[in-house]
C-alpha positions, 0 to 999 in steps of 0.5 A: 609579340606572339601574334606578331610573330605569327602574322609575319610567319603567315606572310612569309608562307603566303609569299613563298607560294606566290613566288612558287606560283609565279615560277610555275606559271612562267616556266609551264604556262597558265596551265602548269605546262610548258609551252607547246604541250596541251592536256585534256581529261579522257578515258581509256577506251577500246574497240568493241566487237560483238560476236553474233550468230550468222544464221538463226538457231539455238545456242548449245553451249558458251565456253567463255565467261564475262572477264575471260581473256581470249586469243584470236581463234579461241572457240567462244561458243556453239550453236546447234547444229542438228538442222544443218546437219540434216540439210547437209546430208540432203545437200549431199545426196542431191549432189550424188543424184546430179553426178549420176544424171551427168552419166545418164546424159552422156550415155543419151548422147552416145545413144543418139550418136548411134542412131545418127550413125544408123540413119547416115547408113540408111541414107546411103542405102536409100540413095543407092537404091535410087541410083538403080531405080533411075538407071533402070528407068532410063534404059526402060525409056530407051527400050520404050522408044524403040517399042521393045518393052511394054508401057506397063514395064515403063510405068513400073520403073517410073514408080519405082524411081519415085518410090526411091526418091521419097524413100531417100527423102525420108532417110535424110529427115531421119538423119536430120532428127537424129543430129537434132536429138544429139544436140538436145542430149549434149544440152542435157549433159550441160544442164546435168553439169550445171546441176552438179555445180549447183549442188556443190554449191549447196553443199559448201553453203551448208558447210560454211553455216556449220562452221560459222556455227563455231563462234570463235574470236577474231581478235585478242580481247576480254569478254566485256558481257554475255548478251545470251545464255545456252538454250536461247534461240537467236535470229540471224545476227543475234549477239552472243558475247561482246569482246573489248579489242585489247589490240586497239586501245586509245584515249578520247580527249578534247581540246579547244579551237586554238590548241586543237588546230595546232595538233598534227596526226602522229604527234607525241602524247603521254597518258597518266591514268588516275589508278596509276598517276606514276606511270607515264603512258606513251601514245600518238595522236591517231585522230582529230575531229574535223568538227567540234563536238561541243558547239556554243549557240552562236560563234560570232565572236572570238570568245565564243570560237574559243569555246568549241572543243574538238575530239582527239584520239591518242592510240597506245602502240600495239607492241606495248599493249601486247607486252601488258595485254593482261593488265589492260583495262578500259574505262579508266579516267586519266588525263592526255598531254600533247605536243603542240609543238614537235620541239617542246620538251616534256616535263620530268614527270612525263619524260619517262614512259612505261617501256 
Protein backbone atom coordinates (compact mmCIF):
# COMPACT_ATOMS: atom_id res chain seq x y z
CA UNK A 1 0.00 0.00 0.00
CA UNK A 2 2.83 2.40 0.91
CA UNK A 3 4.62 1.64 -2.34
CA UNK A 4 1.44 2.37 -4.28
CA UNK A 5 1.01 5.71 -2.49
CA UNK A 6 4.58 6.65 -3.28
CA UNK A 7 4.09 5.80 -6.95
CA UNK A 8 0.93 7.90 -7.15
CA UNK A 9 2.73 10.82 -5.48
CA UNK A 10 5.63 10.54 -7.93
CA UNK A 11 3.25 10.53 -10.89
CA UNK A 12 1.46 13.59 -9.51
CA UNK A 13 4.73 15.51 -9.12
CA UNK A 14 5.80 14.62 -12.65
CA UNK A 15 2.43 15.71 -14.03
CA UNK A 16 2.63 18.97 -12.11
CA UNK A 17 6.12 19.68 -13.39
CA UNK A 18 5.09 18.81 -16.93
CA UNK A 19 2.05 21.08 -16.68
CA UNK A 20 4.17 23.93 -15.32
CA UNK A 21 6.74 23.39 -18.04
CA UNK A 22 4.03 23.40 -20.69
CA UNK A 23 2.56 26.60 -19.26
CA UNK A 24 5.99 28.27 -19.24
CA UNK A 25 6.66 27.09 -22.76
CA UNK A 26 3.34 28.40 -24.06
CA UNK A 27 3.71 31.66 -22.13
CA UNK A 28 7.37 32.53 -22.79
CA UNK A 29 8.17 30.41 -25.85
CA UNK A 30 10.58 27.56 -26.22
CA UNK A 31 13.40 29.58 -24.65
CA UNK A 32 11.33 30.50 -21.60
CA UNK A 33 10.85 34.07 -22.87
CA UNK A 34 7.79 35.90 -24.16
CA UNK A 35 7.34 36.22 -27.90
CA UNK A 36 9.41 39.08 -29.34
CA UNK A 37 12.27 38.84 -26.82
CA UNK A 38 15.58 37.06 -27.39
CA UNK A 39 18.60 36.53 -25.19
CA UNK A 40 22.25 35.65 -25.35
CA UNK A 41 25.20 35.20 -23.04
CA UNK A 42 27.74 37.98 -22.80
CA UNK A 43 30.29 39.78 -20.70
CA UNK A 44 30.54 43.37 -19.49
CA UNK A 45 33.23 45.21 -21.42
CA UNK A 46 34.53 48.75 -21.69
CA UNK A 47 36.73 50.75 -24.02
CA UNK A 48 40.39 50.42 -23.08
CA UNK A 49 42.71 53.42 -23.34
CA UNK A 50 46.51 53.19 -23.36
CA UNK A 51 48.29 56.08 -21.65
CA UNK A 52 51.47 56.38 -23.71
CA UNK A 53 54.44 58.68 -24.13
CA UNK A 54 54.54 61.11 -27.03
CA UNK A 55 58.33 61.30 -27.19
CA UNK A 56 61.07 58.96 -26.08
CA UNK A 57 62.28 59.44 -22.52
CA UNK A 58 62.68 58.12 -19.00
CA UNK A 59 59.74 57.75 -16.60
CA UNK A 60 60.30 59.99 -13.58
CA UNK A 61 57.27 58.99 -11.51
CA UNK A 62 53.91 57.23 -11.75
CA UNK A 63 51.16 58.48 -9.48
CA UNK A 64 48.43 55.95 -10.31
CA UNK A 65 48.30 52.34 -9.22
CA UNK A 66 46.35 49.39 -10.50
CA UNK A 67 42.69 49.61 -9.54
CA UNK A 68 42.75 53.37 -8.93
CA UNK A 69 39.77 55.34 -10.20
CA UNK A 70 40.82 58.46 -12.10
CA UNK A 71 38.93 61.49 -13.37
CA UNK A 72 39.58 63.39 -16.62
CA UNK A 73 42.64 65.61 -16.29
CA UNK A 74 44.12 63.69 -13.37
CA UNK A 75 47.93 63.47 -13.52
CA UNK A 76 48.91 59.82 -13.91
CA UNK A 77 52.66 59.97 -14.61
CA UNK A 78 55.52 62.33 -15.41
CA UNK A 79 58.44 61.85 -17.75
CA UNK A 80 61.93 63.22 -17.15
CA UNK A 81 62.25 66.61 -18.89
CA UNK A 82 65.91 67.57 -18.25
CA UNK A 83 66.85 67.19 -21.91
CA UNK A 84 63.69 68.94 -23.06
CA UNK A 85 64.38 71.85 -20.72
CA UNK A 86 67.84 72.21 -22.28
CA UNK A 87 66.29 72.17 -25.74
CA UNK A 88 63.82 74.81 -24.59
CA UNK A 89 66.64 77.08 -23.39
CA UNK A 90 68.44 76.62 -26.71
CA UNK A 91 65.27 77.40 -28.68
CA UNK A 92 64.68 80.54 -26.61
CA UNK A 93 68.25 81.72 -27.29
CA UNK A 94 67.78 81.10 -31.00
CA UNK A 95 64.56 83.11 -30.89
CA UNK A 96 66.28 86.06 -29.22
CA UNK A 97 69.06 85.92 -31.80
CA UNK A 98 66.51 85.88 -34.62
CA UNK A 99 64.71 88.91 -33.17
CA UNK A 100 68.02 90.82 -33.08
CA UNK A 101 68.54 89.76 -36.69
CA UNK A 102 65.34 91.61 -37.66
CA UNK A 103 66.59 94.85 -36.10
CA UNK A 104 69.95 94.45 -37.84
CA UNK A 105 68.28 93.84 -41.19
CA UNK A 106 66.01 96.86 -40.76
CA UNK A 107 69.02 99.04 -39.89
CA UNK A 108 70.71 97.85 -43.05
CA UNK A 109 67.64 98.87 -45.06
CA UNK A 110 67.83 102.39 -43.57
CA UNK A 111 71.53 102.55 -44.42
CA UNK A 112 70.93 101.45 -47.99
CA UNK A 113 68.14 104.01 -48.38
CA UNK A 114 70.51 106.76 -47.18
CA UNK A 115 73.09 105.58 -49.70
CA UNK A 116 70.45 105.75 -52.41
CA UNK A 117 69.59 109.33 -51.48
CA UNK A 118 73.29 110.23 -51.65
CA UNK A 119 73.59 108.53 -55.02
CA UNK A 120 70.50 110.39 -56.28
CA UNK A 121 72.07 113.69 -55.14
CA UNK A 122 75.29 112.77 -56.92
CA UNK A 123 73.34 112.08 -60.12
CA UNK A 124 71.68 115.50 -59.87
CA UNK A 125 75.07 117.13 -59.30
CA UNK A 126 76.68 115.34 -62.23
CA UNK A 127 73.75 116.19 -64.49
CA UNK A 128 74.14 119.87 -63.55
CA UNK A 129 77.85 119.66 -64.39
CA UNK A 130 77.00 118.01 -67.70
CA UNK A 131 74.52 120.75 -68.49
CA UNK A 132 77.14 123.42 -67.77
CA UNK A 133 79.76 121.65 -69.87
CA UNK A 134 77.30 121.23 -72.73
CA UNK A 135 76.35 124.92 -72.68
CA UNK A 136 80.00 125.97 -72.62
CA UNK A 137 80.80 123.64 -75.51
CA UNK A 138 77.94 125.12 -77.53
CA UNK A 139 79.27 128.65 -77.02
CA UNK A 140 82.82 127.60 -77.85
CA UNK A 141 81.72 125.90 -81.06
CA UNK A 142 79.85 129.09 -82.09
CA UNK A 143 82.94 131.22 -81.39
CA UNK A 144 85.15 128.77 -83.22
CA UNK A 145 83.18 129.27 -86.42
CA UNK A 146 84.09 132.96 -86.28
CA UNK A 147 87.73 132.22 -85.40
CA UNK A 148 87.24 134.08 -82.10
CA UNK A 149 88.56 131.20 -80.04
CA UNK A 150 91.32 128.71 -80.60
CA UNK A 151 90.97 125.06 -81.61
CA UNK A 152 92.61 124.05 -78.36
CA UNK A 153 89.90 125.67 -76.27
CA UNK A 154 87.27 123.92 -78.41
CA UNK A 155 88.94 120.54 -77.92
CA UNK A 156 89.15 121.11 -74.15
CA UNK A 157 85.45 121.98 -73.91
CA UNK A 158 84.50 118.94 -75.94
CA UNK A 159 86.58 116.72 -73.65
CA UNK A 160 84.99 118.32 -70.59
CA UNK A 161 81.49 117.66 -71.97
CA UNK A 162 82.33 114.00 -72.67
CA UNK A 163 83.79 113.63 -69.18
CA UNK A 164 80.65 115.14 -67.67
CA UNK A 165 78.50 112.68 -69.66
CA UNK A 166 80.55 109.75 -68.37
CA UNK A 167 80.32 111.07 -64.83
CA UNK A 168 76.51 111.22 -65.06
CA UNK A 169 76.40 107.61 -66.32
CA UNK A 170 78.60 106.48 -63.42
CA UNK A 171 76.40 108.34 -60.92
CA UNK A 172 73.27 106.72 -62.36
CA UNK A 173 74.91 103.31 -62.14
CA UNK A 174 75.70 103.95 -58.51
CA UNK A 175 72.06 104.96 -57.96
CA UNK A 176 70.86 101.70 -59.53
CA UNK A 177 73.27 99.73 -57.33
CA UNK A 178 71.89 101.52 -54.27
CA UNK A 179 68.33 100.61 -55.24
CA UNK A 180 69.36 96.97 -55.71
CA UNK A 181 71.04 97.05 -52.30
CA UNK A 182 67.80 98.33 -50.76
CA UNK A 183 65.87 95.39 -52.27
CA UNK A 184 68.48 92.97 -50.94
CA UNK A 185 68.28 94.54 -47.47
CA UNK A 186 64.48 94.27 -47.47
CA UNK A 187 64.79 90.61 -48.45
CA UNK A 188 67.07 90.12 -45.45
CA UNK A 189 64.34 91.63 -43.25
CA UNK A 190 61.82 89.11 -44.60
CA UNK A 191 64.32 86.30 -44.06
CA UNK A 192 64.98 87.49 -40.50
CA UNK A 193 61.25 87.63 -39.78
CA UNK A 194 60.85 84.10 -41.12
CA UNK A 195 63.70 83.00 -38.86
CA UNK A 196 61.85 84.49 -35.89
CA UNK A 197 58.67 82.58 -36.80
CA UNK A 198 60.67 79.37 -37.17
CA UNK A 199 62.35 79.97 -33.81
CA UNK A 200 59.00 80.61 -32.15
CA UNK A 201 57.62 77.43 -33.67
CA UNK A 202 60.62 75.52 -32.31
CA UNK A 203 60.00 76.97 -28.85
CA UNK A 204 56.30 76.06 -29.05
CA UNK A 205 57.19 72.52 -30.16
CA UNK A 206 59.53 72.00 -27.21
CA UNK A 207 56.98 73.49 -24.80
CA UNK A 208 54.35 71.09 -26.19
CA UNK A 209 56.71 68.16 -25.64
CA UNK A 210 57.33 69.33 -22.08
CA UNK A 211 53.60 69.60 -21.44
CA UNK A 212 53.02 66.18 -22.99
CA UNK A 213 55.60 64.77 -20.61
CA UNK A 214 52.92 65.05 -17.94
CA UNK A 215 50.57 62.15 -18.73
CA UNK A 216 46.95 62.81 -17.76
CA UNK A 217 43.68 60.90 -17.99
CA UNK A 218 41.58 61.88 -20.99
CA UNK A 219 38.47 60.04 -19.73
CA UNK A 220 37.06 58.82 -16.43
CA UNK A 221 38.17 55.30 -15.78
CA UNK A 222 40.02 52.78 -13.68
CA UNK A 223 43.67 51.80 -14.02
CA UNK A 224 43.67 48.23 -15.23
CA UNK A 225 47.41 47.65 -15.09
CA UNK A 226 50.79 49.39 -15.13
CA UNK A 227 52.85 48.50 -18.16
CA UNK A 228 56.05 50.29 -17.10
CA UNK A 229 57.70 51.48 -13.89
CA UNK A 230 59.63 54.63 -12.86
CA UNK A 231 63.16 54.71 -14.22
CA UNK A 232 62.40 52.80 -17.38
CA UNK A 233 63.31 54.38 -20.71
CA UNK A 234 60.53 54.20 -23.28
CA UNK A 235 60.48 54.94 -26.98
CA UNK A 236 57.97 57.32 -28.52
CA UNK A 237 54.52 55.85 -28.04
CA UNK A 238 55.65 53.61 -25.19
CA UNK A 239 52.77 52.41 -22.99
CA UNK A 240 52.82 53.41 -19.33
CA UNK A 241 49.31 52.61 -18.08
CA UNK A 242 46.16 50.96 -19.35
CA UNK A 243 42.81 52.49 -18.42
CA UNK A 244 39.30 51.13 -18.69
CA UNK A 245 36.97 53.91 -19.82
CA UNK A 246 34.01 53.65 -17.45
CA UNK A 247 31.98 56.14 -19.46
CA UNK A 248 31.70 53.62 -22.32
CA UNK A 249 30.53 50.30 -20.88
CA UNK A 250 28.63 47.69 -22.84
CA UNK A 251 27.87 43.98 -23.13
CA UNK A 252 28.64 42.00 -26.25
CA UNK A 253 26.49 38.96 -26.95
CA UNK A 254 25.56 36.82 -29.94
CA UNK A 255 22.26 35.97 -31.60
CA UNK A 256 21.42 33.52 -34.38
CA UNK A 257 20.42 34.67 -37.84
CA UNK A 258 16.66 34.69 -37.35
CA UNK A 259 16.83 36.79 -34.20
CA UNK A 260 19.73 39.06 -35.20
CA UNK A 261 17.86 40.02 -38.34
CA UNK A 262 15.03 41.45 -36.23
CA UNK A 263 17.23 43.52 -33.91
CA UNK A 264 17.14 47.25 -34.60
CA UNK A 265 19.70 49.82 -33.46
CA UNK A 266 18.35 51.42 -30.31
CA UNK A 267 16.26 48.42 -29.26
CA UNK A 268 15.66 48.01 -25.54
CA UNK A 269 17.92 45.59 -23.70
CA UNK A 270 18.01 44.25 -20.16
CA UNK A 271 21.31 43.02 -18.73
CA UNK A 272 21.37 40.53 -15.86
CA UNK A 273 24.79 39.80 -14.35
CA UNK A 274 25.67 36.47 -12.78
CA UNK A 275 27.10 38.31 -9.77
CA UNK A 276 23.84 40.22 -9.14
CA UNK A 277 20.94 38.32 -10.73
CA UNK A 278 18.41 40.29 -8.69
CA UNK A 279 19.17 43.47 -10.67
CA UNK A 280 18.10 44.26 -14.22
CA UNK A 281 20.28 46.87 -15.93
CA UNK A 282 18.77 48.90 -18.80
CA UNK A 283 20.70 49.24 -22.04
CA UNK A 284 20.22 49.95 -25.75
CA UNK A 285 21.49 48.16 -28.84
CA UNK A 286 24.35 50.23 -30.21
CA UNK A 287 25.74 47.85 -32.81
CA UNK A 288 24.74 44.79 -34.83
CA UNK A 289 27.42 43.09 -36.90
CA UNK A 290 26.76 42.85 -40.63
CA UNK A 291 28.97 39.79 -40.91
CA UNK A 292 28.42 36.54 -39.04
CA UNK A 293 31.01 35.79 -36.36
CA UNK A 294 30.58 32.00 -36.38
CA UNK A 295 30.38 30.66 -39.92
CA UNK A 296 30.00 26.93 -40.63
CA UNK A 297 31.94 25.45 -43.50
CA UNK A 298 28.85 25.42 -45.70
CA UNK A 299 25.67 27.46 -45.60
CA UNK A 300 23.82 25.78 -48.40
CA UNK A 301 20.88 24.62 -46.31
CA UNK A 302 18.39 26.43 -44.09
CA UNK A 303 19.58 24.45 -41.12
CA UNK A 304 23.19 25.52 -41.59
CA UNK A 305 22.22 29.16 -42.09
CA UNK A 306 20.46 29.13 -38.75
CA UNK A 307 23.81 28.35 -37.13
CA UNK A 308 25.25 31.71 -38.15
CA UNK A 309 25.75 33.93 -35.11
CA UNK A 310 25.90 37.75 -35.23
CA UNK A 311 27.57 39.97 -32.67
CA UNK A 312 25.37 42.51 -30.91
CA UNK A 313 26.54 45.29 -28.60
CA UNK A 314 24.26 46.72 -25.90
CA UNK A 315 25.45 49.98 -24.38
CA UNK A 316 24.58 51.09 -20.85
CA UNK A 317 23.36 54.74 -20.61
CA UNK A 318 26.13 57.15 -19.62
CA UNK A 319 23.97 58.85 -16.98
CA UNK A 320 23.50 55.51 -15.21
CA UNK A 321 27.23 54.80 -15.43
CA UNK A 322 28.07 58.17 -13.90
CA UNK A 323 25.68 57.48 -11.03
CA UNK A 324 27.22 54.10 -10.19
CA UNK A 325 30.69 54.68 -11.63
CA UNK A 326 32.48 53.50 -8.48
CA UNK A 327 30.66 50.16 -8.67
CA UNK A 328 31.18 49.57 -12.39
CA UNK A 329 33.36 46.55 -13.12
CA UNK A 330 34.26 44.94 -16.40
CA UNK A 331 34.67 41.28 -17.21
CA UNK A 332 31.53 40.19 -15.35
CA UNK A 333 29.54 37.54 -17.24
CA UNK A 334 25.80 37.72 -17.61
CA UNK A 335 22.91 37.50 -19.99
CA UNK A 336 21.38 40.08 -22.29
CA UNK A 337 17.67 40.17 -23.14
CA UNK A 338 16.70 42.21 -26.19
CA UNK A 339 13.35 43.23 -27.63
CA UNK A 340 12.91 42.00 -31.17
CA UNK A 341 9.45 43.52 -31.22
CA UNK A 342 9.03 47.04 -29.71
CA UNK A 343 5.52 46.04 -28.59
CA UNK A 344 6.75 43.04 -26.62
CA UNK A 345 6.22 43.14 -22.84
CA UNK A 346 9.07 42.48 -20.45
CA UNK A 347 8.56 39.62 -17.96
CA UNK A 348 8.02 40.72 -14.36
CA UNK A 349 11.59 39.90 -13.34
CA UNK A 350 12.98 42.16 -16.12
CA UNK A 351 10.44 44.99 -15.93
CA UNK A 352 11.99 46.72 -12.90
CA UNK A 353 15.40 48.15 -13.77
CA UNK A 354 18.18 49.87 -11.87
CA UNK A 355 17.52 53.62 -11.77
